PyMOL Python script that loads the backbone (N, CA, C, O; Angstrom):
from pymol import cmd

cmd.read_pdbstr("""\
ATOM      1  N   MET A   1     123.200  57.971 100.975  1.00  0.00           N
ATOM      2  CA  MET A   1     122.175  57.976  99.806  1.00  0.00           C
ATOM      3  C   MET A   1     121.710  59.710  99.268  1.00  0.00           C
ATOM      4  O   MET A   1     121.072  60.548  99.906  1.00  0.00           O
ATOM      5  N   PHE A   2     122.201  59.792  98.129  1.00  0.00           N
ATOM      6  CA  PHE A   2     121.887  61.000  97.380  1.00  0.00           C
ATOM      7  C   PHE A   2     120.041  61.248  97.317  1.00  0.00           C
ATOM      8  O   PHE A   2     119.141  60.531  96.878  1.00  0.00           O
ATOM      9  N   PRO A   3     120.043  62.586  97.968  1.00  0.00           N
ATOM     10  CA  PRO A   3     118.246  63.268  97.480  1.00  0.00           C
ATOM     11  C   PRO A   3     117.934  62.670  96.435  1.00  0.00           C
ATOM     12  O   PRO A   3     118.659  61.816  95.924  1.00  0.00           O
ATOM     13  N   LYS A   4     116.968  62.982  96.032  1.00  0.00           N
ATOM     14  CA  LYS A   4     116.048  62.703  94.896  1.00  0.00           C
ATOM     15  C   LYS A   4     116.014  64.020  94.374  1.00  0.00           C
ATOM     16  O   LYS A   4     115.932  65.036  95.064  1.00  0.00           O
ATOM     17  N   LEU A   5     116.092  63.969  92.920  1.00  0.00           N
ATOM     18  CA  LEU A   5     115.810  65.315  92.070  1.00  0.00           C
ATOM     19  C   LEU A   5     114.617  65.443  91.697  1.00  0.00           C
ATOM     20  O   LEU A   5     114.014  64.562  91.083  1.00  0.00           O
ATOM     21  N   ASP A   6     114.131  66.551  92.020  1.00  0.00           N
ATOM     22  CA  ASP A   6     112.438  66.862  91.457  1.00  0.00           C
ATOM     23  C   ASP A   6     112.606  66.294  90.128  1.00  0.00           C
ATOM     24  O   ASP A   6     113.731  66.280  89.629  1.00  0.00           O
ATOM     25  N   PRO A   7     111.541  65.794  89.466  1.00  0.00           N
ATOM     26  CA  PRO A   7     111.627  65.226  88.077  1.00  0.00           C
ATOM     27  C   PRO A   7     111.502  66.117  86.985  1.00  0.00           C
ATOM     28  O   PRO A   7     112.114  66.252  85.925  1.00  0.00           O
ATOM     29  N   LEU A   8     110.190  66.901  87.727  1.00  0.00           N
ATOM     30  CA  LEU A   8     109.951  68.231  86.621  1.00  0.00           C
ATOM     31  C   LEU A   8     110.997  69.413  86.055  1.00  0.00           C
ATOM     32  O   LEU A   8     111.020  69.979  84.962  1.00  0.00           O
ATOM     33  N   LEU A   9     111.924  69.573  87.329  1.00  0.00           N
ATOM     34  CA  LEU A   9     113.341  70.573  87.197  1.00  0.00           C
ATOM     35  C   LEU A   9     114.483  69.927  86.547  1.00  0.00           C
ATOM     36  O   LEU A   9     115.495  70.482  86.119  1.00  0.00           O
ATOM     37  N   HIS A  10     114.154  68.528  86.528  1.00  0.00           N
ATOM     38  CA  HIS A  10     115.487  67.713  86.134  1.00  0.00           C
ATOM     39  C   HIS A  10     115.531  67.822  84.427  1.00  0.00           C
ATOM     40  O   HIS A  10     116.433  67.189  83.878  1.00  0.00           O
ATOM     41  N   SER A  11     114.644  68.556  83.623  1.00  0.00           N
ATOM     42  CA  SER A  11     114.230  68.709  82.040  1.00  0.00           C
ATOM     43  C   SER A  11     115.205  70.039  82.034  1.00  0.00           C
ATOM     44  O   SER A  11     115.001  70.987  82.792  1.00  0.00           O
ATOM     45  N   GLU A  12     116.083  70.001  81.267  1.00  0.00           N
ATOM     46  CA  GLU A  12     116.843  70.948  80.845  1.00  0.00           C
ATOM     47  C   GLU A  12     116.296  72.358  80.627  1.00  0.00           C
ATOM     48  O   GLU A  12     116.736  73.342  81.222  1.00  0.00           O
ATOM     49  N   LEU A  13     115.008  72.394  79.460  1.00  0.00           N
ATOM     50  CA  LEU A  13     114.624  73.612  79.117  1.00  0.00           C
ATOM     51  C   LEU A  13     113.939  73.844  80.896  1.00  0.00           C
ATOM     52  O   LEU A  13     114.267  74.772  81.636  1.00  0.00           O
ATOM     53  N   ARG A  14     113.151  72.959  81.173  1.00  0.00           N
ATOM     54  CA  ARG A  14     112.116  73.456  82.432  1.00  0.00           C
ATOM     55  C   ARG A  14     113.222  74.152  83.533  1.00  0.00           C
ATOM     56  O   ARG A  14     113.003  75.247  84.052  1.00  0.00           O
ATOM     57  N   LEU A  15     114.138  73.544  83.737  1.00  0.00           N
ATOM     58  CA  LEU A  15     115.447  73.874  84.612  1.00  0.00           C
ATOM     59  C   LEU A  15     115.654  75.201  84.083  1.00  0.00           C
ATOM     60  O   LEU A  15     114.863  75.997  84.588  1.00  0.00           O
ATOM     61  N   ALA A  16     116.261  75.600  83.435  1.00  0.00           N
ATOM     62  CA  ALA A  16     116.426  76.707  82.522  1.00  0.00           C
ATOM     63  C   ALA A  16     115.556  78.071  82.777  1.00  0.00           C
ATOM     64  O   ALA A  16     116.005  79.170  83.104  1.00  0.00           O
ATOM     65  N   VAL A  17     114.451  77.776  82.584  1.00  0.00           N
ATOM     66  CA  VAL A  17     112.766  78.705  82.945  1.00  0.00           C
ATOM     67  C   VAL A  17     113.338  79.016  83.659  1.00  0.00           C
ATOM     68  O   VAL A  17     114.145  79.918  83.433  1.00  0.00           O
ATOM     69  N   ILE A  18     113.213  78.360  85.071  1.00  0.00           N
ATOM     70  CA  ILE A  18     112.690  78.565  86.739  1.00  0.00           C
ATOM     71  C   ILE A  18     114.327  79.244  87.082  1.00  0.00           C
ATOM     72  O   ILE A  18     114.417  79.910  88.113  1.00  0.00           O
ATOM     73  N   SER A  19     115.231  79.116  86.463  1.00  0.00           N
ATOM     74  CA  SER A  19     116.840  79.441  86.813  1.00  0.00           C
ATOM     75  C   SER A  19     116.454  80.910  86.082  1.00  0.00           C
ATOM     76  O   SER A  19     116.890  81.740  86.879  1.00  0.00           O
ATOM     77  N   ILE A  20     115.946  81.512  85.137  1.00  0.00           N
ATOM     78  CA  ILE A  20     116.213  82.417  84.590  1.00  0.00           C
ATOM     79  C   ILE A  20     114.643  83.562  85.435  1.00  0.00           C
ATOM     80  O   ILE A  20     114.477  84.782  85.410  1.00  0.00           O
ATOM     81  N   LEU A  21     113.846  82.517  86.033  1.00  0.00           N
ATOM     82  CA  LEU A  21     112.791  83.212  87.159  1.00  0.00           C
ATOM     83  C   LEU A  21     113.214  83.851  87.924  1.00  0.00           C
ATOM     84  O   LEU A  21     113.189  85.057  88.171  1.00  0.00           O
ATOM     85  N   ALA A  22     113.822  82.637  88.526  1.00  0.00           N
ATOM     86  CA  ALA A  22     114.461  82.625  89.739  1.00  0.00           C
ATOM     87  C   ALA A  22     115.556  84.117  90.262  1.00  0.00           C
ATOM     88  O   ALA A  22     115.590  84.690  91.351  1.00  0.00           O
ATOM     89  N   GLU A  23     116.288  84.367  89.089  1.00  0.00           N
ATOM     90  CA  GLU A  23     116.901  85.330  88.824  1.00  0.00           C
ATOM     91  C   GLU A  23     116.217  86.696  88.878  1.00  0.00           C
ATOM     92  O   GLU A  23     116.063  87.524  89.775  1.00  0.00           O
ATOM     93  N   ALA A  24     115.898  86.636  87.717  1.00  0.00           N
ATOM     94  CA  ALA A  24     114.755  88.044  87.225  1.00  0.00           C
ATOM     95  C   ALA A  24     113.305  87.994  88.169  1.00  0.00           C
ATOM     96  O   ALA A  24     112.859  88.948  88.806  1.00  0.00           O
ATOM     97  N   ASP A  25     112.797  86.841  88.093  1.00  0.00           N
ATOM     98  CA  ASP A  25     111.625  87.322  89.524  1.00  0.00           C
ATOM     99  C   ASP A  25     110.394  86.921  88.046  1.00  0.00           C
ATOM    100  O   ASP A  25     109.678  85.922  87.979  1.00  0.00           O
ATOM    101  N   GLN A  26     110.472  87.861  87.196  1.00  0.00           N
ATOM    102  CA  GLN A  26     109.334  87.583  86.351  1.00  0.00           C
ATOM    103  C   GLN A  26     109.950  87.416  84.519  1.00  0.00           C
ATOM    104  O   GLN A  26     111.157  87.604  84.370  1.00  0.00           O
ATOM    105  N   ALA A  27     109.223  87.122  83.411  1.00  0.00           N
ATOM    106  CA  ALA A  27     110.180  87.020  82.158  1.00  0.00           C
ATOM    107  C   ALA A  27     109.081  87.116  81.133  1.00  0.00           C
ATOM    108  O   ALA A  27     108.091  86.410  81.326  1.00  0.00           O
ATOM    109  N   ASP A  28     109.115  87.841  80.138  1.00  0.00           N
ATOM    110  CA  ASP A  28     107.708  87.752  79.115  1.00  0.00           C
ATOM    111  C   ASP A  28     108.395  86.140  78.386  1.00  0.00           C
ATOM    112  O   ASP A  28     109.466  85.596  78.656  1.00  0.00           O
ATOM    113  N   PHE A  29     107.170  85.641  77.279  1.00  0.00           N
ATOM    114  CA  PHE A  29     107.805  84.380  76.484  1.00  0.00           C
ATOM    115  C   PHE A  29     108.915  84.978  75.831  1.00  0.00           C
ATOM    116  O   PHE A  29     109.959  84.768  76.448  1.00  0.00           O
ATOM    117  N   THR A  30     109.032  85.553  74.948  1.00  0.00           N
ATOM    118  CA  THR A  30     110.051  86.465  74.116  1.00  0.00           C
ATOM    119  C   THR A  30     111.188  86.100  74.521  1.00  0.00           C
ATOM    120  O   THR A  30     111.915  85.352  73.868  1.00  0.00           O
ATOM    121  N   TYR A  31     111.608  86.793  76.139  1.00  0.00           N
ATOM    122  CA  TYR A  31     112.795  86.992  76.591  1.00  0.00           C
ATOM    123  C   TYR A  31     113.052  85.596  76.959  1.00  0.00           C
ATOM    124  O   TYR A  31     114.213  85.189  76.963  1.00  0.00           O
ATOM    125  N   LEU A  32     112.205  84.927  77.228  1.00  0.00           N
ATOM    126  CA  LEU A  32     112.554  83.247  78.041  1.00  0.00           C
ATOM    127  C   LEU A  32     112.664  82.485  76.714  1.00  0.00           C
ATOM    128  O   LEU A  32     112.999  81.327  76.960  1.00  0.00           O
ATOM    129  N   LYS A  33     112.544  82.651  75.702  1.00  0.00           N
ATOM    130  CA  LYS A  33     112.570  82.128  74.332  1.00  0.00           C
ATOM    131  C   LYS A  33     114.368  82.594  73.923  1.00  0.00           C
ATOM    132  O   LYS A  33     115.224  81.728  73.747  1.00  0.00           O
ATOM    133  N   LYS A  34     114.523  83.397  73.874  1.00  0.00           N
ATOM    134  CA  LYS A  34     115.730  84.391  73.419  1.00  0.00           C
ATOM    135  C   LYS A  34     117.135  83.387  74.597  1.00  0.00           C
ATOM    136  O   LYS A  34     118.203  82.794  74.443  1.00  0.00           O
ATOM    137  N   GLN A  35     116.522  83.626  75.313  1.00  0.00           N
ATOM    138  CA  GLN A  35     117.664  83.173  76.650  1.00  0.00           C
ATOM    139  C   GLN A  35     117.746  81.626  76.568  1.00  0.00           C
ATOM    140  O   GLN A  35     118.783  81.224  77.094  1.00  0.00           O
ATOM    141  N   THR A  36     117.104  80.815  76.157  1.00  0.00           N
ATOM    142  CA  THR A  36     116.873  79.780  75.844  1.00  0.00           C
ATOM    143  C   THR A  36     117.309  78.922  74.912  1.00  0.00           C
ATOM    144  O   THR A  36     117.879  77.865  75.181  1.00  0.00           O
ATOM    145  N   GLY A  37     117.055  79.351  73.728  1.00  0.00           N
ATOM    146  CA  GLY A  37     117.236  79.044  72.161  1.00  0.00           C
ATOM    147  C   GLY A  37     116.505  78.296  71.961  1.00  0.00           C
ATOM    148  O   GLY A  37     116.798  77.652  70.954  1.00  0.00           O
ATOM    149  N   ALA A  38     114.800  77.722  72.844  1.00  0.00           N
ATOM    150  CA  ALA A  38     114.249  76.941  72.706  1.00  0.00           C
ATOM    151  C   ALA A  38     113.081  77.387  71.245  1.00  0.00           C
ATOM    152  O   ALA A  38     113.184  78.371  70.513  1.00  0.00           O
ATOM    153  N   THR A  39     112.150  76.415  71.199  1.00  0.00           N
ATOM    154  CA  THR A  39     111.095  76.839  69.907  1.00  0.00           C
ATOM    155  C   THR A  39     109.835  77.396  70.688  1.00  0.00           C
ATOM    156  O   THR A  39     109.568  77.404  71.890  1.00  0.00           O
ATOM    157  N   SER A  40     109.304  77.759  69.816  1.00  0.00           N
ATOM    158  CA  SER A  40     107.812  78.165  70.673  1.00  0.00           C
ATOM    159  C   SER A  40     107.204  77.593  71.444  1.00  0.00           C
ATOM    160  O   SER A  40     106.962  77.766  72.638  1.00  0.00           O
ATOM    161  N   GLY A  41     106.693  76.185  70.042  1.00  0.00           N
ATOM    162  CA  GLY A  41     105.836  75.520  70.933  1.00  0.00           C
ATOM    163  C   GLY A  41     106.900  74.329  72.418  1.00  0.00           C
ATOM    164  O   GLY A  41     106.383  74.012  73.490  1.00  0.00           O
ATOM    165  N   ASN A  42     108.058  74.009  72.077  1.00  0.00           N
ATOM    166  CA  ASN A  42     108.480  73.194  72.891  1.00  0.00           C
ATOM    167  C   ASN A  42     108.696  74.029  74.564  1.00  0.00           C
ATOM    168  O   ASN A  42     108.775  73.287  75.543  1.00  0.00           O
ATOM    169  N   LEU A  43     108.761  75.254  74.726  1.00  0.00           N
ATOM    170  CA  LEU A  43     108.663  76.198  75.596  1.00  0.00           C
ATOM    171  C   LEU A  43     107.484  76.313  75.954  1.00  0.00           C
ATOM    172  O   LEU A  43     107.171  75.858  77.054  1.00  0.00           O
ATOM    173  N   SER A  44     106.541  76.928  75.161  1.00  0.00           N
ATOM    174  CA  SER A  44     105.083  76.801  75.856  1.00  0.00           C
ATOM    175  C   SER A  44     104.887  75.516  76.408  1.00  0.00           C
ATOM    176  O   SER A  44     104.672  75.370  77.611  1.00  0.00           O
ATOM    177  N   VAL A  45     104.943  74.653  75.678  1.00  0.00           N
ATOM    178  CA  VAL A  45     104.461  73.016  76.595  1.00  0.00           C
ATOM    179  C   VAL A  45     105.346  73.241  77.942  1.00  0.00           C
ATOM    180  O   VAL A  45     104.697  73.098  78.979  1.00  0.00           O
ATOM    181  N   GLN A  46     106.893  73.611  78.116  1.00  0.00           N
ATOM    182  CA  GLN A  46     107.100  73.085  79.151  1.00  0.00           C
ATOM    183  C   GLN A  46     106.715  74.188  80.285  1.00  0.00           C
ATOM    184  O   GLN A  46     106.687  73.826  81.461  1.00  0.00           O
ATOM    185  N   ILE A  47     106.460  75.346  79.980  1.00  0.00           N
ATOM    186  CA  ILE A  47     105.828  76.206  80.974  1.00  0.00           C
ATOM    187  C   ILE A  47     104.681  75.908  81.278  1.00  0.00           C
ATOM    188  O   ILE A  47     104.236  76.154  82.399  1.00  0.00           O
ATOM    189  N   ASP A  48     103.911  75.261  80.243  1.00  0.00           N
ATOM    190  CA  ASP A  48     102.510  74.758  80.900  1.00  0.00           C
ATOM    191  C   ASP A  48     102.850  73.797  82.213  1.00  0.00           C
ATOM    192  O   ASP A  48     102.244  73.740  83.283  1.00  0.00           O
ATOM    193  N   LYS A  49     103.964  73.098  81.795  1.00  0.00           N
ATOM    194  CA  LYS A  49     103.895  71.748  82.734  1.00  0.00           C
ATOM    195  C   LYS A  49     104.709  72.376  84.250  1.00  0.00           C
ATOM    196  O   LYS A  49     104.565  71.790  85.323  1.00  0.00           O
ATOM    197  N   LEU A  50     105.443  73.470  84.123  1.00  0.00           N
ATOM    198  CA  LEU A  50     105.583  74.325  85.180  1.00  0.00           C
ATOM    199  C   LEU A  50     104.692  75.078  86.015  1.00  0.00           C
ATOM    200  O   LEU A  50     104.911  75.243  87.215  1.00  0.00           O
ATOM    201  N   HIS A  51     103.534  75.612  85.316  1.00  0.00           N
ATOM    202  CA  HIS A  51     102.449  76.309  85.549  1.00  0.00           C
ATOM    203  C   HIS A  51     101.757  75.154  86.266  1.00  0.00           C
ATOM    204  O   HIS A  51     101.620  75.451  87.453  1.00  0.00           O
ATOM    205  N   ALA A  52     101.247  73.888  85.968  1.00  0.00           N
ATOM    206  CA  ALA A  52     100.836  73.554  86.284  1.00  0.00           C
ATOM    207  C   ALA A  52     100.774  72.085  87.665  1.00  0.00           C
ATOM    208  O   ALA A  52     100.016  71.204  88.070  1.00  0.00           O
ATOM    209  N   ALA A  53     102.717  72.898  88.016  1.00  0.00           N
ATOM    210  CA  ALA A  53     103.060  72.136  88.728  1.00  0.00           C
ATOM    211  C   ALA A  53     102.961  73.381  89.785  1.00  0.00           C
ATOM    212  O   ALA A  53     103.369  73.243  90.938  1.00  0.00           O
ATOM    213  N   GLY A  54     102.518  74.329  89.421  1.00  0.00           N
ATOM    214  CA  GLY A  54     102.374  75.754  90.526  1.00  0.00           C
ATOM    215  C   GLY A  54     103.921  76.484  91.384  1.00  0.00           C
ATOM    216  O   GLY A  54     104.232  76.997  92.459  1.00  0.00           O
ATOM    217  N   TYR A  55     104.731  75.981  89.651  1.00  0.00           N
ATOM    218  CA  TYR A  55     105.916  76.773  90.161  1.00  0.00           C
ATOM    219  C   TYR A  55     106.120  77.637  90.028  1.00  0.00           C
ATOM    220  O   TYR A  55     106.985  78.293  90.608  1.00  0.00           O
ATOM    221  N   ILE A  56     104.764  78.262  88.490  1.00  0.00           N
ATOM    222  CA  ILE A  56     105.188  79.428  88.326  1.00  0.00           C
ATOM    223  C   ILE A  56     103.582  80.298  87.838  1.00  0.00           C
ATOM    224  O   ILE A  56     102.744  79.434  87.577  1.00  0.00           O
ATOM    225  N   THR A  57     103.169  81.335  87.716  1.00  0.00           N
ATOM    226  CA  THR A  57     102.461  81.606  87.076  1.00  0.00           C
ATOM    227  C   THR A  57     102.283  82.571  85.414  1.00  0.00           C
ATOM    228  O   THR A  57     102.915  83.410  84.771  1.00  0.00           O
ATOM    229  N   VAL A  58     101.717  82.224  85.369  1.00  0.00           N
ATOM    230  CA  VAL A  58     101.219  83.295  83.667  1.00  0.00           C
ATOM    231  C   VAL A  58     100.118  83.630  83.276  1.00  0.00           C
ATOM    232  O   VAL A  58      99.014  83.086  83.240  1.00  0.00           O
ATOM    233  N   GLU A  59     100.653  84.908  82.884  1.00  0.00           N
ATOM    234  CA  GLU A  59      99.608  85.964  82.669  1.00  0.00           C
ATOM    235  C   GLU A  59     100.017  85.979  81.287  1.00  0.00           C
ATOM    236  O   GLU A  59     101.130  85.912  80.765  1.00  0.00           O
ATOM    237  N   LYS A  60      98.562  86.108  80.703  1.00  0.00           N
ATOM    238  CA  LYS A  60      98.313  86.429  78.805  1.00  0.00           C
ATOM    239  C   LYS A  60      97.885  88.092  79.261  1.00  0.00           C
ATOM    240  O   LYS A  60      97.199  88.474  80.209  1.00  0.00           O
ATOM    241  N   GLY A  61      98.596  88.896  78.168  1.00  0.00           N
ATOM    242  CA  GLY A  61      98.244  90.278  78.059  1.00  0.00           C
ATOM    243  C   GLY A  61      97.933  90.419  76.671  1.00  0.00           C
ATOM    244  O   GLY A  61      97.509  89.690  75.775  1.00  0.00           O
ATOM    245  N   PHE A  62      98.319  91.707  76.815  1.00  0.00           N
ATOM    246  CA  PHE A  62      98.845  92.539  75.193  1.00  0.00           C
ATOM    247  C   PHE A  62     100.021  93.873  75.761  1.00  0.00           C
ATOM    248  O   PHE A  62      99.702  94.569  76.724  1.00  0.00           O
ATOM    249  N   LYS A  63     100.979  94.027  75.239  1.00  0.00           N
ATOM    250  CA  LYS A  63     101.622  95.433  75.022  1.00  0.00           C
ATOM    251  C   LYS A  63     101.428  96.019  73.653  1.00  0.00           C
ATOM    252  O   LYS A  63     101.882  95.789  72.532  1.00  0.00           O
ATOM    253  N   GLY A  64     100.758  96.687  74.067  1.00  0.00           N
ATOM    254  CA  GLY A  64      99.917  97.028  72.997  1.00  0.00           C
ATOM    255  C   GLY A  64      99.161  96.771  71.905  1.00  0.00           C
ATOM    256  O   GLY A  64      97.957  97.013  71.986  1.00  0.00           O
ATOM    257  N   LYS A  65      99.597  96.341  70.919  1.00  0.00           N
ATOM    258  CA  LYS A  65      98.541  95.628  69.987  1.00  0.00           C
ATOM    259  C   LYS A  65      98.845  94.014  69.889  1.00  0.00           C
ATOM    260  O   LYS A  65      98.017  93.144  69.621  1.00  0.00           O
ATOM    261  N   MET A  66     100.243  93.834  70.174  1.00  0.00           N
ATOM    262  CA  MET A  66     100.467  92.712  70.066  1.00  0.00           C
ATOM    263  C   MET A  66     100.484  91.619  71.618  1.00  0.00           C
ATOM    264  O   MET A  66     100.652  92.185  72.699  1.00  0.00           O
ATOM    265  N   PRO A  67     100.341  90.414  71.586  1.00  0.00           N
ATOM    266  CA  PRO A  67     100.099  89.652  72.914  1.00  0.00           C
ATOM    267  C   PRO A  67     101.291  89.364  73.504  1.00  0.00           C
ATOM    268  O   PRO A  67     102.413  89.308  73.001  1.00  0.00           O
ATOM    269  N   CYS A  68     100.952  89.198  74.559  1.00  0.00           N
ATOM    270  CA  CYS A  68     102.321  89.130  75.821  1.00  0.00           C
ATOM    271  C   CYS A  68     101.907  87.979  76.806  1.00  0.00           C
ATOM    272  O   CYS A  68     100.800  87.905  77.338  1.00  0.00           O
ATOM    273  N   THR A  69     103.010  87.029  76.991  1.00  0.00           N
ATOM    274  CA  THR A  69     103.027  86.339  77.993  1.00  0.00           C
ATOM    275  C   THR A  69     104.138  86.261  79.075  1.00  0.00           C
ATOM    276  O   THR A  69     105.301  85.872  78.966  1.00  0.00           O
ATOM    277  N   THR A  70     103.301  86.852  80.408  1.00  0.00           N
ATOM    278  CA  THR A  70     104.618  86.794  81.261  1.00  0.00           C
ATOM    279  C   THR A  70     104.778  86.001  82.237  1.00  0.00           C
ATOM    280  O   THR A  70     103.605  85.725  82.486  1.00  0.00           O
ATOM    281  N   CYS A  71     105.241  85.575  82.788  1.00  0.00           N
ATOM    282  CA  CYS A  71     105.881  84.109  83.686  1.00  0.00           C
ATOM    283  C   CYS A  71     106.744  84.802  85.258  1.00  0.00           C
ATOM    284  O   CYS A  71     107.749  85.496  85.416  1.00  0.00           O
ATOM    285  N   LYS A  72     105.955  84.317  85.996  1.00  0.00           N
ATOM    286  CA  LYS A  72     106.350  84.586  87.555  1.00  0.00           C
ATOM    287  C   LYS A  72     106.589  83.771  88.229  1.00  0.00           C
ATOM    288  O   LYS A  72     105.666  82.976  88.408  1.00  0.00           O
ATOM    289  N   ILE A  73     107.582  83.563  88.788  1.00  0.00           N
ATOM    290  CA  ILE A  73     108.211  82.003  89.635  1.00  0.00           C
ATOM    291  C   ILE A  73     106.989  82.562  91.232  1.00  0.00           C
ATOM    292  O   ILE A  73     106.602  83.627  91.712  1.00  0.00           O
ATOM    293  N   THR A  74     106.798  81.042  91.528  1.00  0.00           N
ATOM    294  CA  THR A  74     105.969  81.125  92.805  1.00  0.00           C
ATOM    295  C   THR A  74     107.201  80.951  93.909  1.00  0.00           C
ATOM    296  O   THR A  74     108.410  80.734  93.989  1.00  0.00           O
ATOM    297  N   ALA A  75     105.982  81.211  94.721  1.00  0.00           N
ATOM    298  CA  ALA A  75     107.096  80.922  96.435  1.00  0.00           C
ATOM    299  C   ALA A  75     107.348  79.158  96.295  1.00  0.00           C
ATOM    300  O   ALA A  75     108.494  78.709  96.318  1.00  0.00           O
ATOM    301  N   ALA A  76     106.351  78.414  96.177  1.00  0.00           N
ATOM    302  CA  ALA A  76     106.411  76.879  95.544  1.00  0.00           C
ATOM    303  C   ALA A  76     107.955  76.576  94.483  1.00  0.00           C
ATOM    304  O   ALA A  76     108.678  75.595  94.656  1.00  0.00           O
ATOM    305  N   GLY A  77     108.139  77.371  93.692  1.00  0.00           N
ATOM    306  CA  GLY A  77     108.750  77.097  92.304  1.00  0.00           C
ATOM    307  C   GLY A  77     110.046  77.738  93.058  1.00  0.00           C
ATOM    308  O   GLY A  77     110.905  76.877  93.248  1.00  0.00           O
ATOM    309  N   ALA A  78     110.309  78.687  93.409  1.00  0.00           N
ATOM    310  CA  ALA A  78     111.602  79.263  94.305  1.00  0.00           C
ATOM    311  C   ALA A  78     111.646  78.175  95.208  1.00  0.00           C
ATOM    312  O   ALA A  78     112.373  77.422  94.560  1.00  0.00           O
ATOM    313  N   GLU A  79     111.374  77.552  96.266  1.00  0.00           N
ATOM    314  CA  GLU A  79     111.602  77.025  97.435  1.00  0.00           C
ATOM    315  C   GLU A  79     111.956  75.235  96.465  1.00  0.00           C
ATOM    316  O   GLU A  79     112.936  74.535  96.718  1.00  0.00           O
ATOM    317  N   ALA A  80     110.938  74.904  95.473  1.00  0.00           N
ATOM    318  CA  ALA A  80     111.822  73.489  94.851  1.00  0.00           C
ATOM    319  C   ALA A  80     112.816  73.740  93.728  1.00  0.00           C
ATOM    320  O   ALA A  80     113.179  72.785  93.041  1.00  0.00           O
ATOM    321  N   PHE A  81     113.443  75.396  93.416  1.00  0.00           N
ATOM    322  CA  PHE A  81     114.355  75.131  92.808  1.00  0.00           C
ATOM    323  C   PHE A  81     115.408  75.349  93.747  1.00  0.00           C
ATOM    324  O   PHE A  81     116.268  74.577  93.324  1.00  0.00           O
ATOM    325  N   GLY A  82     116.009  76.053  95.009  1.00  0.00           N
ATOM    326  CA  GLY A  82     116.412  76.205  96.151  1.00  0.00           C
ATOM    327  C   GLY A  82     116.480  74.391  96.483  1.00  0.00           C
ATOM    328  O   GLY A  82     117.579  73.874  96.282  1.00  0.00           O
ATOM    329  N   ASN A  83     115.669  73.739  96.831  1.00  0.00           N
ATOM    330  CA  ASN A  83     115.501  72.226  96.778  1.00  0.00           C
ATOM    331  C   ASN A  83     116.625  71.602  95.811  1.00  0.00           C
ATOM    332  O   ASN A  83     117.679  71.021  96.068  1.00  0.00           O
ATOM    333  N   TYR A  84     115.986  71.951  94.580  1.00  0.00           N
ATOM    334  CA  TYR A  84     116.698  71.484  93.528  1.00  0.00           C
ATOM    335  C   TYR A  84     118.793  71.462  93.578  1.00  0.00           C
ATOM    336  O   TYR A  84     119.695  70.646  93.386  1.00  0.00           O
ATOM    337  N   VAL A  85     118.640  72.927  93.962  1.00  0.00           N
ATOM    338  CA  VAL A  85     120.238  73.170  93.485  1.00  0.00           C
ATOM    339  C   VAL A  85     121.010  72.726  95.421  1.00  0.00           C
ATOM    340  O   VAL A  85     122.234  72.613  95.482  1.00  0.00           O
ATOM    341  N   VAL A  86     120.381  72.581  96.427  1.00  0.00           N
ATOM    342  CA  VAL A  86     120.610  71.429  97.797  1.00  0.00           C
ATOM    343  C   VAL A  86     121.307  70.235  97.172  1.00  0.00           C
ATOM    344  O   VAL A  86     122.431  69.738  97.254  1.00  0.00           O
ATOM    345  N   ALA A  87     120.267  69.994  96.563  1.00  0.00           N
ATOM    346  CA  ALA A  87     120.557  68.240  96.149  1.00  0.00           C
ATOM    347  C   ALA A  87     121.461  68.104  94.943  1.00  0.00           C
ATOM    348  O   ALA A  87     121.613  66.953  94.535  1.00  0.00           O
ATOM    349  N   LEU A  88     122.112  69.114  94.276  1.00  0.00           N
ATOM    350  CA  LEU A  88     122.907  68.501  93.390  1.00  0.00           C
ATOM    351  C   LEU A  88     124.000  68.978  93.895  1.00  0.00           C
ATOM    352  O   LEU A  88     125.016  68.698  93.260  1.00  0.00           O
ATOM    353  N   LYS A  89     124.136  69.649  94.892  1.00  0.00           N
ATOM    354  CA  LYS A  89     125.337  69.964  95.319  1.00  0.00           C
ATOM    355  C   LYS A  89     125.995  68.826  96.284  1.00  0.00           C
ATOM    356  O   LYS A  89     127.161  68.478  96.469  1.00  0.00           O
ATOM    357  N   ASP A  90     124.332  68.254  97.001  1.00  0.00           N
ATOM    358  CA  ASP A  90     125.073  66.793  97.798  1.00  0.00           C
ATOM    359  C   ASP A  90     125.520  65.710  96.414  1.00  0.00           C
ATOM    360  O   ASP A  90     125.922  64.580  96.692  1.00  0.00           O
ATOM    361  N   TYR A  91     125.444  66.027  95.347  1.00  0.00           N
ATOM    362  CA  TYR A  91     125.990  64.980  94.141  1.00  0.00           C
ATOM    363  C   TYR A  91     127.111  65.209  93.904  1.00  0.00           C
ATOM    364  O   TYR A  91     127.874  64.284  93.624  1.00  0.00           O
ATOM    365  N   ILE A  92     127.512  66.435  93.947  1.00  0.00           N
ATOM    366  CA  ILE A  92     128.576  66.478  93.797  1.00  0.00           C
ATOM    367  C   ILE A  92     129.782  67.197  94.793  1.00  0.00           C
ATOM    368  O   ILE A  92     130.761  67.808  94.364  1.00  0.00           O
ATOM    369  N   GLY A  93     129.486  66.987  96.062  1.00  0.00           N
ATOM    370  CA  GLY A  93     129.957  66.960  97.266  1.00  0.00           C
ATOM    371  C   GLY A  93     130.539  68.445  97.501  1.00  0.00           C
ATOM    372  O   GLY A  93     131.721  68.787  97.460  1.00  0.00           O
ATOM    373  N   LYS A  94     129.702  69.029  97.690  1.00  0.00           N
ATOM    374  CA  LYS A  94     129.829  70.754  97.880  1.00  0.00           C
ATOM    375  C   LYS A  94     129.106  71.496  98.628  1.00  0.00           C
ATOM    376  O   LYS A  94     129.304  72.710  98.670  1.00  0.00           O
TER     377      LYS A  94
END
""", "prot")
cmd.dss("prot")
cmd.show_as("cartoon", "prot")
cmd.util.cbc("prot")
cmd.orient("prot")
C-alpha cells in the first residue's frame, strides 16, 4: 500500500513554496511570486494555508518604505516536506 501524501503539500503552488523555502530557508513574497509565477492573491492564500498548518512562519515588515513579507520554513514544515518526498519516492519505486 502506498503512503498517504500530505494533502496540504499536494497542491502545486504550496509544494513549490515549501520546496523553495526548504532550499533557501527563507524568501520574501516578491521572490516567491517571481519563482512560482503565481498571482499575488493566489500566493497570499497559499502562504496563509502553509502558515496556518505551522509549516512556515510569516514576518511582515518594511524594506525602506516598502512593505516586505518574509516566509521561513519551520521544523514541522521541513519534516512534512521530507516525509512528502519519501512518500513520492515510494510511489515511483525509487
